[in-house]
Every structure is written in structure tokens, then in C-alpha cells.
C-alpha positions, -999 to 999 in steps of 0.1 A, spaced: -530 276 -429 -555 249 -438 -545 220 -460 -542 242 -490 -512 265 -494 -536 294 -502 -534 304 -465 -558 321 -443 -538 353 -447 -538 351 -485 -575 344 -485 -580 374 -462 -561 395 -487 -589 389 -511 -615 400 -486 -597 431 -473 -619 461 -472 -606 497 -474 -604 510 -439 -611 546 -429 -584 550 -403 -550 532 -399 -549 534 -361 -578 530 -338 -559 515 -308 -573 539 -282 -605 538 -261 -628 567 -270 -632 594 -244 -671 594 -245 -697 567 -240 -716 554 -270 -716 533 -301 -689 535 -328 -677 513 -357 -679 511 -395 -701 497 -423 -688 487 -457 -707 478 -488 -694 473 -523 -687 449 -552 -657 429 -561 -643 409 -590 -624 378 -580 -603 352 -598 -591 322 -579 -568 293 -590 -569 266 -564 -576 229 -562 -587 230 -526 -606 263 -522 -641 266 -538 -638 295 -562 -663 323 -570 -679 302 -598 -684 268 -581 -694 251 -613 -662 261 -631 -639 246 -605 -660 216 -594 -642 191 -617 -606 183 -624 -595 155 -648 -562 147 -632 -540 156 -602 -518 177 -625 -548 200 -634 -554 234 -618 -590 244 -611 -598 281 -619 -628 303 -616 -638 339 -615 -668 360 -608 -683 390 -589 -697 392 -555 -710 417 -529 -685 430 -503 -702 435 -469 -684 441 -436 -691 457 -403 -678 464 -368 -699 475 -339 -685 488 -306 -698 503 -274 -676 523 -251 -679 528 -213 -656 558 -211 -653 561 -173 -643 525 -170 -619 528 -201 -636 497 -214 -650 487 -248 -671 458 -260 -671 449 -297 -686 426 -323 -673 421 -358 -639 431 -373 -618 456 -353 -603 480 -378 -568 473 -366 -573 436 -371 -585 441 -406 -553 460 -413 -534 429 -401 -553 409 -427 -572 389 -400 -609 386 -409 -622 364 -381 -653 377 -365 -649 385 -328 -671 391 -298 -649 406 -271 -639 432 -246 -610 456 -245 -598 476 -214 -572 503 -211 -548 500 -182 -534 535 -179 -501 539 -197 -495 501 -198 -516 496 -229 -549 479 -238 -556 443 -230 -583 423 -248 -600 389 -248 -624 377 -275 -644 348 -287 -632 343 -323 -654 326 -349 -662 322 -386 -690 346 -394 -692 333 -430 -676 298 -433 -650 291 -459 -659 265 -485 -635 237 -495 -640 205 -514 -649 174 -494 -624 154 -514 -601 177 -533 -583 147 -548 -614 134 -567 -607 134 -605 -630 128 -635 -662 136 -616 -680 164 -598 -665 174 -565 -688 185 -536 -683 215 -514 -682 216 -476 -681 244 -450 -650 250 -429 -657 266 -395 -633 278 -368 -639 290 -333 -616 298 -304 -602 326 -282 -578 355 -287 -558 373 -261 -542 406 -270 -522 435 -257 -518 468 -277 -492 493 -267 -473 469 -244 -460 488 -213 -465 521 -231 -444 510 -261 -453 508 -298 -454 470 -297 -486 449 -300 -490 412 -293 -517 386 -296 -522 349 -291 -550 330 -309 -563 294 -304 -588 279 -327 -606 246 -332 -612 239 -369 -640 217 -382 -651 207 -417 -687 197 -420 -679 167 -443 -642 157 -445 -636 131 -472 -600 138 -483 -586 108 -502 -618 87 -503 -616 86 -541 -580 71 -542 -583 34 -538 -545 29 -535 -544 46 -501 -545 25 -470 -570 35 -442 -541 50 -422 -529 71 -451 -565 83 -458 -568 92 -421 -536 112 -423 -553 136 -447 -579 147 -422 -580 186 -421 -599 189 -388 -579 199 -358 -567 230 -340 -544 259 -346 -523 284 -325 -508 317 -336 -486 342 -319 -483 376 -335 -459 405 -327 -461 439 -344 -445 474 -341 -462 507 -349 -436 530 -364 -451 565 -367 -433 585 -393 -451 618 -389 -473 637 -414 -500 610 -413 -476 582 -422 -472 549 -403 -452 517 -410 -462 485 -393 -439 455 -395 -453 423 -380 -442 387 -375 -465 357 -369 -457 321 -360 -485 296 -363 -489 259 -357 -516 236 -370 -522 203 -352 -546 184 -374 -564 151 -368 -544 138 -399 -507 137 -393 -499 147 -429 -518 180 -423 -496 192 -394 -475 222 -402 -455 252 -389 -458 285 -406 -439 318 -403 -451 349 -419 -440 385 -421 -461 415 -431 -453 451 -438 -482 476 -437 -478 513 -448 -504 539 -444 -507 575 -455 -535 596 -441 -544 631 -455 -576 651 -449 -588 643 -485 -576 607 -490 -559 577 -474 -536 550 -489 -531 517 -471 -509 490 -485 -500 455 -471 -471 433 -483 -472 397 -471 -446 369 -473 -446 335 -457 -432 300 -455 -451 268 -447 -435 236 -436 -454 203 -431 -443 176 -407 -449 147 -430 -453 138 -467 -487 139 -483 -494 102 -491 -512 111 -523 -479 125 -537 -454 109 -514 -439 144 -508 -444 173 -484 -465 201 -498 -443 229 -484 -449 263 -499 -436 299 -501 -463 325 -502 -466 362 -510 -492 388 -515 -498 425 -520 -529 446 -512 -534 483 -519 -564 503 -506 -574 539 -516 -600 559 -498 -616 592 -508 -629 610 -477 -661 630 -475 -676 613 -505 -702 635 -521 -695 661 -493 -709 637 -466 -689 635 -434 -677 600 -425 -686 586 -459 -656 572 -478 -653 559 -514 -630 528 -515 -610 511 -542 -590 479 -534 -566 458 -556 -552 425 -544 -528 398 -557 -517 367 -538 -497 336 -548 -486 304 -531 -458 283 -548 -458 248 -534 -434 219 -538 -463 199 -550 -480 215 -581 -515 204 -570 -513 228 -541 -502 259 -560 -527 287 -556 -532 322 -570 -558 349 -565 -565 384 -577 -593 409 -568 -604 444 -577 -632 459 -556 -649 492 -551 -675 504 -525 -685 529 -498 -675 529 -462 -693 548 -434 -676 554 -401 -698 562 -371 
């Protein structure tokens, strides 16, 4: 998670597209391109003092540190995944979002390679990066004046193994460097010492270890529990944290429609107190996402109509960091 308790996973809940298939772990048997394209529209409502909301002007100013910024609005939903398979070598290169990663609510863009090792599973390595940077406020603590937005970028590497030793377990490890274009946290608070102000620096690095199990229930149903431990090592000591999250995904696939739901819960624990509030901004988080797809839309093979509803909330020990989001979106998804 970044500085704000509205974590990366909760933010990804708001961006989750409806996916046309719940399990694309194998390497295709034929050479060629494959992937998906998604286009649609979404209504979003975001309550957060750290994250720039859909209507920047509505959340730009807060009058006190006890206020909660709120904004809502509509936007376009665009997402894509492009892959090319070398069938004889059991190898696949890819750019974008892998479908199975989207189902895990991970929306980093990737440029990578996957290879099947017989019945031992599929190993992968990828360059992970922010295709569209997240916007945060340069100094989220500024009150009584207009705050200015800045981009948050991340890049790193991911190692993964699906179907470990022929089992139903998947695992991945991700390392990222995180950089804000203009980090000014605490500059507006004159009572902070230079050391305290430096402790609010959100730049740094993160590591995450994920373990999941694919439980096939038969008749097109699958249950996927997963557990993720992540660690943020920031340039500012007050921004260091440990985070443990659990997710339960359920999918039901039929010839005419598919239903995919994701339940997310997490806990966040900081190493040190935030000097603005003299208290740790620990948080408990949860979210729910439901996707419905109608296959063969308008009688066209591989074209799906999509409808997605999302709700996420973060309850922090410091009210300033409470966050809540909701989204309703609709669109079309084409598999190729």
C-alpha cells in the first residue's frame, strides 16, 4: 500500500474489468496472437484525502485535517492484453494485463515471458510498470488552499510459477521501485521538524509474496483463495509498513453467461507513528467486486457484454486516512 490506506488492491477493485474466462493458465497449442480488448464506461465515487478523485476540483481543497475529500464522476474503461505463443517451445510473450492477474485484482502492466515445463507448471518473469500513473496530492496535509496533484509511478520485476509441481498452487514474488514526481508531504505544516517532514516521504520500494490455490468445483465453477504478504520500505520511516491480505474469488462459467466475484480483506500495520497526528495510521480494509458477462453479445462469437459493481472501504486508526470507493461500469469485451 502507498501512504493512504486505500490500498493498491482496493484501487484495483475500482478498475477491475469483467473477464471472459476465469482460468487461462495454460499455453495455447498453436502459434499466434491472443488476448482481449475491453472498452466501456464507469461511474466512480471516491472518498479519500490522499488519492485524487474522479473530479479533481471537488477534492482539491480541504479546510482541516478532520475533513474528508470526496468526488465522483464518469470515465472511459480501456484495458488490453496482447500475447504471442510459440507453441512448439511451449513459450508465450505478453504485454498488458494477463487475465489471471486481473482476476487477482493486480492491474500493473507487464512485459514478460511465460514457459511451460511439462507437468511441473508454468514459470514466468516480467517487467512490471505503471501504464497509467496513479495521481496523489503532492502535500495531502495542506488545508485551506488548493492542493496540487502529482503522478505516482512504479516499476520492477515479477517472478511467478503457476501450477507448482503439477499442483493447484500458484505463487509469485514482485519487487517494485515507487516514485512520486513531486513529493511534498508535510511542507505546509510549520510545526514539523525537518526530520519529521522527511519521515513522510512516500518514495521507496515494495515487495510482495502471493500464494493462491485453484479449487475446481466442477460444472464450470472455481474457488480461488489467496494470501499476500507485502512490505513497503519507504524513504520516510513513518511510511514503512507490513500488510497482510486475503482474497476469495469465485467464478461460474456457463455457455451463455459468466459470473466472477472477488472478496478482499486486509490489515495494514505501520512501523512508526505519523508525526502529523502522533499516531500510527494502521487500517483494516475490505472490498467486494462482482462481474457479470453475457457471451456472444448480439450473436457475435468472442464478444461479451460486461457489467461490474464494486465497493471498497478502509477503516484507519487516524480518521484522515479513512477511504471509501464505489463503482458501477458497463462495457464490451472481445477475446481473440
